[in-house]
C-alpha positions as CSV (number, residue, x, y, z in Angstrom):
1,X,128.0,100.0,100.6
2,X,126.8,103.6,100.5
3,X,127.0,105.4,97.2
4,X,130.2,107.5,97.1
5,X,129.9,111.3,97.2
6,X,130.9,112.8,93.8
7,X,134.4,114.2,94.1
8,X,134.9,115.7,90.7
9,X,131.5,115.8,89.1
10,X,132.3,112.9,86.8
11,X,129.5,111.5,84.7
12,X,130.4,108.0,85.9
13,X,130.1,108.8,89.5
14,X,126.8,110.7,89.0
15,X,125.4,107.7,87.0
16,X,126.5,105.4,89.8
17,X,124.5,107.4,92.3
18,X,121.4,106.9,90.2
19,X,122.1,103.2,89.5
20,X,122.6,102.6,93.2
21,X,119.4,104.3,94.3
22,X,117.5,102.3,91.7
23,X,118.9,98.9,92.9
24,X,117.5,96.3,95.2
25,X,120.7,96.4,97.2
26,X,120.1,100.1,98.1
27,X,116.6,99.5,99.4
28,X,117.7,97.0,101.9
29,X,120.9,98.9,102.9
30,X,119.2,102.3,103.3
31,X,116.2,100.8,105.2
32,X,118.6,98.9,107.5
33,X,120.5,102.1,108.1
34,X,117.2,103.8,109.1
35,X,116.5,101.1,111.6
36,X,119.9,101.5,113.1
37,X,119.3,105.2,113.5
38,X,115.8,104.6,115.0
39,X,117.3,102.2,117.6
40,X,119.8,104.9,118.5
41,X,116.9,107.4,118.9
42,X,118.0,109.5,115.9
43,X,114.8,109.4,113.8
44,X,112.6,112.5,113.7
45,X,109.1,111.1,113.5
46,X,109.0,107.5,114.7
47,X,110.5,105.4,117.5
48,X,111.2,101.6,117.6
49,X,110.5,99.3,120.5
50,X,112.4,96.1,119.6
51,X,111.2,94.4,122.8
52,X,107.8,93.9,121.1
53,X,109.1,92.4,117.9
54,X,108.8,88.8,119.3
55,X,105.1,89.3,119.7
56,X,104.9,90.0,115.9
57,X,106.9,86.9,115.2
58,X,104.6,84.8,117.4
59,X,101.5,86.2,115.8
60,X,102.8,85.4,112.3
61,X,103.8,81.9,113.3
62,X,100.4,81.3,114.7
63,X,98.7,82.3,111.4
64,X,101.0,80.1,109.4
65,X,100.3,77.1,111.7
66,X,96.5,77.9,111.6
67,X,96.2,78.2,107.8
68,X,98.6,75.6,106.5
69,X,99.1,71.9,107.3
70,X,102.8,72.4,106.7
71,X,104.7,75.7,106.5
72,X,106.2,74.4,103.2
73,X,102.7,74.8,101.7
74,X,102.7,78.6,102.0
75,X,102.6,80.1,98.5
76,X,104.7,83.1,97.5
77,X,103.3,86.6,97.9
78,X,102.1,87.5,94.4
79,X,99.3,89.2,92.6
80,X,98.1,85.7,91.7
81,X,96.8,85.2,95.3
82,X,94.3,88.0,94.8
83,X,92.7,86.2,91.9
84,X,92.1,83.1,94.1
85,X,89.5,84.6,96.4
86,X,86.9,82.2,97.8
87,X,88.8,79.2,96.5
88,X,88.4,80.1,92.8
89,X,91.6,80.2,90.8
90,X,90.5,82.7,88.1
91,X,93.9,82.5,86.4
92,X,93.6,78.7,86.0
93,X,90.1,79.3,84.5
94,X,91.6,81.8,82.0
95,X,94.3,79.4,81.0
96,X,91.9,76.6,80.5
97,X,89.9,78.7,78.1
98,X,93.0,79.8,76.3
99,X,94.3,76.2,76.0
100,X,90.9,75.2,74.5
101,X,91.5,77.8,71.9
102,X,95.0,76.4,71.1
103,X,97.0,79.1,72.8
104,X,100.4,77.7,73.8
105,X,102.1,78.1,77.2
106,X,104.4,80.9,76.1
107,X,101.5,83.0,74.8
108,X,99.5,82.1,78.0
109,X,102.4,83.4,80.0
110,X,102.5,86.6,78.0
111,X,98.8,87.2,78.6
112,X,99.1,86.5,82.4
113,X,102.1,88.9,82.6
114,X,100.0,91.5,80.6
115,X,97.2,91.2,83.2
116,X,99.5,91.2,86.3
117,X,101.4,94.3,85.2
118,X,98.3,96.4,84.8
119,X,96.7,94.9,87.9
120,X,99.7,95.7,90.0
121,X,99.7,99.3,88.7
122,X,96.1,99.6,89.8
123,X,96.9,98.1,93.2
124,X,97.6,101.2,95.4
125,X,95.4,101.7,98.5
126,X,91.8,101.8,97.5
127,X,90.6,103.6,100.7
128,X,88.0,102.4,103.2
129,X,84.8,103.0,101.2
130,X,85.4,101.4,97.7
131,X,84.1,98.0,96.8
132,X,83.7,95.9,93.6
133,X,80.9,93.5,92.8
134,X,82.2,90.6,90.6
135,X,80.0,89.9,87.6
136,X,78.7,86.3,87.5
137,X,79.3,85.4,91.2
138,X,77.8,88.6,92.6
139,X,80.4,88.6,95.4
140,X,81.7,91.8,96.8
141,X,85.4,92.5,97.2
142,X,87.4,95.4,98.7
143,X,90.9,96.7,98.7
144,X,93.6,94.6,96.9
145,X,91.3,91.7,96.1
146,X,88.6,94.1,94.8
147,X,91.2,95.9,92.6
148,X,92.4,92.5,91.3
149,X,88.9,91.3,90.3
150,X,88.2,94.7,88.8
151,X,91.4,94.6,86.7
152,X,90.5,91.1,85.6
153,X,87.1,92.1,84.4
154,X,88.6,95.1,82.5
155,X,91.1,92.8,81.0
156,X,88.6,90.2,79.9
157,X,86.4,93.0,78.4
158,X,89.3,94.0,76.2
159,X,89.6,97.5,77.7
160,X,93.4,97.3,77.5
161,X,93.6,95.7,74.1
162,X,93.6,97.1,70.6
163,X,93.2,93.6,69.1
164,X,89.5,92.8,68.6
165,X,90.3,89.2,68.0
166,X,92.2,88.9,71.3
167,X,90.6,91.0,74.0
168,X,92.7,89.3,76.7
169,X,95.9,91.1,76.0
170,X,97.4,94.5,77.0
171,X,99.1,96.6,74.4
172,X,100.4,100.1,73.8
173,X,97.6,101.2,71.5
174,X,94.9,99.9,73.8
175,X,96.4,101.7,76.8
176,X,96.8,104.9,74.9
177,X,93.0,105.1,74.5
178,X,92.3,104.5,78.1
179,X,90.3,107.3,79.8
180,X,89.5,108.2,83.4
181,X,85.8,107.8,82.5
182,X,86.4,104.3,81.1
183,X,88.3,103.3,84.2
184,X,85.7,104.8,86.5
185,X,82.9,102.9,84.8
186,X,84.8,99.6,84.7
187,X,85.8,99.9,88.4
188,X,82.2,100.7,89.5
189,X,83.2,104.1,90.9
190,X,80.4,106.4,91.9
191,X,79.8,109.2,94.3
192,X,78.8,106.7,96.9
193,X,81.5,104.2,95.9
194,X,84.7,106.4,95.7
195,X,88.2,105.1,94.9
196,X,91.3,106.9,96.1
197,X,93.6,108.2,93.4
198,X,91.7,107.3,90.2
199,X,93.4,109.9,88.1
200,X,96.8,108.7,89.2
201,X,96.0,105.1,88.4
202,X,94.8,106.0,84.9
203,X,97.9,108.1,84.3
204,X,100.2,105.2,85.2
205,X,98.4,103.0,82.7
206,X,98.5,105.6,79.9
207,X,102.2,106.2,80.6
208,X,102.8,102.4,80.5
209,X,101.4,102.5,77.0
210,X,103.9,105.2,76.1
211,X,106.8,103.2,77.5
212,X,105.7,100.1,75.7
213,X,105.5,102.0,72.4
214,X,108.9,103.6,72.8
215,X,110.8,100.5,74.1
216,X,112.5,97.8,72.0
217,X,112.1,95.5,75.1
218,X,108.4,95.3,74.8
219,X,107.9,95.5,71.1
220,X,106.7,92.3,69.6
221,X,105.9,91.2,66.0
222,X,102.6,93.1,66.0
223,X,101.9,94.6,69.4
224,X,104.0,96.3,72.1
225,X,102.9,94.4,75.2
226,X,104.1,94.1,78.8
227,X,104.2,90.3,78.4
228,X,107.0,90.7,75.8
229,X,109.4,91.1,78.6
230,X,109.8,87.3,78.4
231,X,112.0,87.9,75.4
232,X,114.4,90.1,77.4
233,X,114.8,87.5,80.1
234,X,115.6,84.8,77.7
235,X,116.5,84.2,74.0
236,X,114.0,83.1,71.4
237,X,112.5,80.6,72.0
238,X,112.0,82.0,75.5
239,X,113.8,79.3,77.5
240,X,117.0,80.4,79.3
241,X,120.0,78.1,79.9
242,X,119.1,75.6,82.6
243,X,115.6,77.2,82.8
244,X,117.0,79.9,85.1
245,X,116.7,83.7,85.1
246,X,118.6,85.9,87.6
247,X,116.4,88.2,89.8
248,X,118.7,91.1,88.9
249,X,118.1,90.5,85.2
250,X,114.3,90.5,85.8
251,X,114.7,93.6,88.0
252,X,116.6,95.4,85.2
253,X,113.6,94.7,82.9
254,X,111.1,96.0,85.4
255,X,113.3,99.1,85.8
256,X,112.7,99.9,82.1
257,X,109.2,100.8,83.3
258,X,110.6,103.5,85.6
259,X,109.4,106.4,83.3
260,X,105.8,105.6,84.2
261,X,106.2,106.7,87.8
262,X,105.6,110.3,88.8
263,X,108.8,112.4,88.9
264,X,108.8,113.2,92.6
265,X,112.6,113.4,93.0
266,X,115.3,113.6,90.3
267,X,119.0,113.2,90.8
268,X,121.4,114.5,88.2
269,X,118.4,115.0,85.9
270,X,117.1,111.4,86.3
271,X,113.7,110.7,87.9
272,X,114.0,108.1,90.7
273,X,110.5,106.9,91.3
274,X,109.7,105.6,94.8
275,X,112.6,107.4,96.4
276,X,112.2,110.0,99.2
277,X,114.1,112.6,101.1
278,X,114.6,112.0,104.8
279,X,115.6,114.5,107.5
280,X,116.9,111.6,109.5
281,X,119.2,110.4,106.7
282,X,120.1,114.0,105.8
283,X,121.6,114.5,109.2
284,X,124.1,111.6,108.4
285,X,124.5,112.4,104.7
286,X,127.7,113.0,102.9
287,X,126.1,113.7,99.5
288,X,122.7,114.5,98.0
289,X,122.3,110.8,97.1
290,X,123.0,109.6,100.6
291,X,120.1,111.7,102.0
292,X,117.6,109.7,100.0
293,X,115.7,106.6,100.9
294,X,114.7,104.2,98.0
295,X,111.7,101.9,98.5
296,X,110.5,100.9,95.1
297,X,107.4,99.2,96.5
298,X,105.2,98.9,93.4
299,X,108.2,97.8,91.3
300,X,109.1,95.1,93.8
301,X,105.4,94.0,94.1
302,X,105.4,93.8,90.3
303,X,108.6,91.7,90.4
304,X,107.2,89.3,93.0
305,X,104.1,89.0,90.9
306,X,106.0,88.3,87.6
307,X,108.1,85.6,89.1
308,X,105.3,83.2,89.7
309,X,104.0,83.0,86.1
310,X,107.6,82.6,84.8
311,X,108.1,79.7,87.2
312,X,104.7,78.0,87.2
313,X,103.7,78.5,83.5
314,X,107.1,78.4,81.8
315,X,108.9,76.2,84.3
316,X,111.7,78.7,84.8
317,X,113.6,79.1,88.1
318,X,114.3,82.6,89.4
319,X,117.6,82.8,91.1
320,X,118.7,85.0,94.0
321,X,115.2,86.0,95.1
322,X,116.7,87.0,98.5
323,X,117.7,90.3,96.7
324,X,114.1,91.4,96.9
325,X,113.0,93.1,100.2
326,X,109.8,93.1,102.1
327,X,107.2,95.6,100.8
328,X,106.9,99.1,102.2
329,X,103.1,99.1,102.3
330,X,100.3,99.7,104.8
331,X,99.5,96.1,105.8
332,X,103.0,95.2,106.7
333,X,103.6,98.6,108.2
334,X,100.3,98.6,110.1
335,X,101.3,95.3,111.7
336,X,104.3,97.0,113.4
337,X,102.3,100.0,114.5
338,X,99.5,98.0,115.9
339,X,101.9,95.8,117.9
340,X,103.7,98.8,119.3
341,X,107.0,98.0,117.6
342,X,106.7,101.3,115.9
343,X,105.3,104.4,117.5
344,X,104.8,108.0,116.2
345,X,106.4,110.7,118.2
346,X,104.0,113.2,119.8
347,X,104.6,116.0,117.4
348,X,104.1,113.8,114.4
349,X,101.0,112.2,115.9
350,X,99.5,115.6,116.6
351,X,100.3,116.8,113.0
352,X,98.8,113.6,111.5
353,X,95.6,113.8,113.5
354,X,95.2,117.5,112.6
355,X,95.5,116.7,108.9
356,X,93.1,113.8,109.3
357,X,90.4,116.1,110.8
358,X,91.0,118.7,108.1
359,X,90.7,116.1,105.4
360,X,87.5,114.6,106.9
361,X,85.9,118.0,107.3
362,X,84.1,119.8,110.1
363,X,81.7,117.6,112.1
364,X,83.2,114.3,110.8
365,X,82.9,111.2,112.9
366,X,86.3,110.7,114.6
367,X,85.6,107.0,115.5
368,X,88.6,105.1,114.2
369,X,90.2,108.2,112.7
370,X,93.9,107.7,112.2
371,X,96.8,110.1,111.6
372,X,97.1,111.2,108.0
373,X,100.2,112.4,106.2
374,X,101.4,113.3,102.7
375,X,103.7,110.6,101.1
376,X,106.8,112.8,101.5
377,X,106.3,113.4,105.2
378,X,109.1,112.0,107.4
379,X,106.4,110.0,109.3
380,X,105.6,108.1,106.1
381,X,109.1,107.8,104.8
382,X,110.4,106.4,108.2
383,X,107.3,104.1,108.6
384,X,107.9,102.6,105.2
385,X,111.7,102.3,105.5
386,X,111.5,100.8,109.0
387,X,108.9,98.3,107.8
388,X,111.2,97.0,105.2
389,X,114.1,96.5,107.7
390,X,111.8,95.0,110.3
391,X,110.4,92.5,107.8
392,X,113.8,91.0,107.4
393,X,114.0,90.5,111.2
394,X,110.5,89.0,111.4
395,X,111.5,86.6,108.6
396,X,114.5,85.4,110.6
397,X,112.4,85.0,113.7
398,X,109.6,83.1,111.9
399,X,112.1,80.7,110.2
400,X,113.8,80.1,113.6
401,X,110.5,79.3,115.3
402,X,109.5,76.9,112.5
403,X,112.9,75.4,112.1
404,X,113.2,76.3,108.4
405,X,115.9,77.7,106.2
406,X,115.7,80.8,104.1
407,X,115.4,78.6,101.0
408,X,112.5,76.6,102.5
409,X,110.6,79.7,103.7
410,X,111.7,82.6,101.5
411,X,110.7,86.1,102.3
412,X,107.8,86.1,99.8
413,X,106.2,83.3,101.8
414,X,106.7,85.0,105.1
415,X,104.9,88.0,103.6
416,X,102.0,85.8,102.3
417,X,101.7,83.5,105.3
418,X,102.4,85.9,106.9
419,X,103.0,89.5,107.7
420,X,100.6,90.9,105.1
421,X,97.7,88.7,106.4
422,X,98.7,89.5,110.0
423,X,98.5,93.3,109.3
424,X,95.0,92.9,107.9
425,X,93.8,90.7,110.8
426,X,95.1,92.9,113.6
427,X,93.6,96.0,111.8
428,X,90.2,94.3,111.7
429,X,90.4,93.6,115.5
430,X,91.6,97.1,116.4
431,X,89.4,99.0,113.9
432,X,86.4,96.8,113.1
433,X,84.5,99.6,111.3
434,X,87.0,100.6,108.7
435,X,89.4,97.6,109.0
436,X,91.9,100.2,107.8
437,X,95.6,100.7,108.8
438,X,96.6,102.6,112.0
439,X,98.1,105.4,109.9
440,X,97.3,106.6,106.4
441,X,98.5,108.9,103.6
442,X,97.0,111.3,101.2
443,X,97.4,109.1,98.2
444,X,97.5,109.9,94.5
445,X,97.1,106.2,93.7
446,X,100.8,105.6,92.8
447,X,102.5,105.0,96.1
448,X,100.9,102.0,98.0
């Protein structure tokens, strides 16, 4: 249900607007409303051709059948997957080393959560040029996998830790000392190996340290650490009743990290994070709040990534995962553009291509150049919102084709099996030079 328009300026109603826009429920509801408006031809930047959606479903089903003996084998979409490149489970290797040192499962889980949280915060789009060479193997990785391996090497080197005896942890003091130069060096960034949004990524991690230091949630016996969130999800010892934690409780803990996000839009004095104004929604709005579109991509990506260690290391069960939505990012969104389900209107396309040429500079090669927008542009806001809503429909179609229930093939597995992979593969076919998305944004490293 939409947030009610304030009738008397009451604090309760104003607070409910903010609470609603920061909820998982609001993401799905507002994005579904955007899809309804697109189908009615009322969006300002992007059109929807639902007749092409079955082609996306078929492509995703083909990939699942190609890559898995049984669809039940599809793992959940999680940061963990990016640490398994080339068949090497780097997290399992870490845990083996820790176990040999006498580290118990609870502390192992804390350390993995420490790593995953900083790794997700580094996981905005890297751009088409950046790459990372893994020490030891010498293998080169790009994009999300490259950012994951880079974050792992920084973690193992103790860059995020203030504890010389335990480099493989993340704590407030360690993050407070992080500099752009240290991150640049650790991520192998040079003039010929540029990474989009380096300053923004560093700022997120420094702000994370500030939040950890100021929050009772994350303060432990000695160190304020991200992994201490275990204690908020369950009493001490960290084992909830029936080994279960509700997704809304985990989301509430993740929301305590909200102060790290850039303050793009505030409502009633409260920063909202990944929430955007939309001219399409404004035309239907009955209040300031109802003109906004919440997406919370990185917060949801973080939640997806935190669930797996809680379940696989601690043996917990996360309840009501269906409250999470698909992720409003360029691989999922690119899939719908490349298959023609989504299409930019002419005015938006012309504007995006003009901005791409300006950004590239005079005389730049226009081969595989794609429209470029700022994150607040209606083209990006609509693209992201429509992606979230369409992922729900793809999930239903994929389950129907495979004869599976939502419990057997949850949305996280559809993403992994899946739409994210499909977006990457179709991009490589259509743009073999850059392998990039069909639309891009001028990123500060904090959106996607």
